[in-house]
C-alpha positions in Angstrom: 40.0 -50.6 32.5 39.0 -53.6 30.4 41.0 -52.2 27.4 44.1 -51.8 29.7 43.6 -55.4 31.1 43.3 -56.8 27.5 46.4 -54.9 26.3 48.4 -56.0 29.3 47.4 -59.6 28.6 48.5 -59.3 25.0 51.9 -58.0 26.2 52.2 -60.9 28.7 52.2 -58.5 31.6 50.4 -60.0 34.7 51.3 -57.5 37.4 50.8 -53.7 37.0 49.5 -50.6 38.7 47.2 -48.0 37.3 47.5 -44.4 38.5 44.9 -41.7 37.8 45.7 -38.1 38.7 42.9 -35.6 39.0 42.9 -31.9 39.7 45.4 -29.0 39.6 47.1 -30.1 42.9 47.9 -33.4 41.1 49.6 -31.6 38.3 46.8 -31.4 35.7 46.5 -28.2 33.6 44.0 -29.7 31.1 41.3 -31.6 32.9 40.7 -35.0 31.3 40.9 -38.7 32.2 44.5 -39.8 32.1 45.8 -43.2 33.3 49.4 -44.2 33.8 50.3 -47.9 33.6 53.3 -48.8 35.7 54.7 -52.3 35.0 57.9 -54.3 34.6 59.4 -53.3 37.9 58.8 -54.0 41.6 56.4 -51.5 43.1 56.4 -50.8 46.8 53.5 -50.0 49.1 52.5 -47.4 50.1 53.2 -45.7 46.8 55.1 -42.5 46.6 
């Protein structure tokens, strides 16, 4: 999380969302930590 924060700061991105999917029902076939960084667009709430 700190590495992502630092990278976003270097890129000048202040607002972003992190998404972590876990498990086969979330689409994983190889189980590992996998983080999506969503940025540079308006994101609604609730997500989805």
